[in-house]
C-alpha positions in Angstrom: -5.8 21.5 -43.9 -8.5 21.6 -41.3 -9.9 18.5 -39.8 -13.5 19.0 -38.6 -14.7 15.5 -37.8 -12.1 13.5 -35.8 -14.5 10.6 -35.1 -14.9 9.8 -38.8 -11.2 9.1 -38.9 -11.6 6.6 -36.1 -8.6 8.1 -34.2 -9.7 6.7 -30.9 -10.0 3.2 -32.3 -6.6 3.4 -33.9 -5.0 4.6 -30.6 -6.7 1.7 -28.7 -5.5 -0.9 -31.3 -1.9 0.6 -31.1 -2.0 0.4 -27.3 -3.1 -3.3 -27.5 -0.3 -4.1 -29.9 2.3 -2.4 -27.6 0.9 -4.1 -24.5 0.9 -7.5 -26.2 4.5 -7.0 -27.5 5.7 -6.1 -24.0 3.9 -9.0 -22.3 5.1 -11.6 -24.8 8.5 -12.3 -23.2 6.9 -12.7 -19.8 4.4 -15.2 -21.2 7.2 -17.2 -22.9 9.1 -17.4 -19.6 6.1 -18.5 -17.5 4.3 -20.6 -20.1 1.6 -19.6 -22.5 -1.3 -20.3 -20.2 -0.1 -18.8 -17.0 -0.6 -15.2 -15.7 2.5 -13.4 -14.5 2.5 -10.9 -11.6 5.6 -8.8 -11.0 5.8 -6.8 -7.7 7.8 -3.6 -7.4 10.6 -3.4 -4.8 8.4 -1.1 -2.7 5.6 -3.7 -2.7 8.0 -6.4 -1.6 9.3 -4.2 1.2 5.7 -3.5 2.4 4.9 -7.2 2.4 8.0 -7.8 4.6 7.1 -5.0 6.9 3.5 -6.2 7.2 4.7 -9.7 8.1 6.9 -8.3 10.9 4.0 -6.3 12.3 1.6 -9.2 12.3 4.2 -11.4 14.1 4.6 -8.9 16.9 2.4 -9.5 19.9 -0.6 -7.2 20.5 -0.1 -7.1 24.2 3.3 -6.4 25.7 3.3 -8.1 29.1 6.1 -6.1 30.5 4.2 -2.8 29.9 1.0 -4.2 31.4 2.8 -5.5 34.5 4.4 -2.1 35.1 1.0 -0.3 34.9 -1.2 -2.9 36.5 -0.3 -2.3 40.2 -0.6 1.6 40.1 -4.0 1.3 38.3 -5.3 -1.3 40.8 -4.2 0.9 43.8 -5.7 4.0 42.2 -2.3 5.8 42.2 -1.9 5.9 38.4 -2.0 9.5 37.2 -2.6 10.4 33.6 -0.6 13.4 32.3 -3.2 15.1 30.1 -0.7 17.4 28.4 1.4 14.4 27.4 -1.7 12.6 26.0 -2.8 15.8 24.1 0.6 16.3 22.7 0.8 12.7 21.5 -2.7 13.0 19.9 -1.7 16.2 18.1 1.6 14.8 16.9 -0.2 11.7 15.6 -2.7 13.8 13.7 0.0 16.0 12.1 1.9 12.9 11.0 -1.2 11.4 9.3 -1.4 14.4 7.0 
């Protein structure tokens, strides 16, 4: 048997309805636990870990006074020397890690 006109069979609509039925059946137990009128959000373990990591990062100070104090005097005296090779290597390493 050859089917020429798939749209006339409304296959797409049937698949959409089936997906809605499956989605509703899977969400029903969650709605019963939370109450019929409440939305439920479930976070993955990775998402929870990222939230914790973000909280730790945001709690860390932006300026580290011990590092600033160690560099402040040489900069003010004009004796601070920048190692251009070290800076270039750090930039390259950072670019490689981003990819």
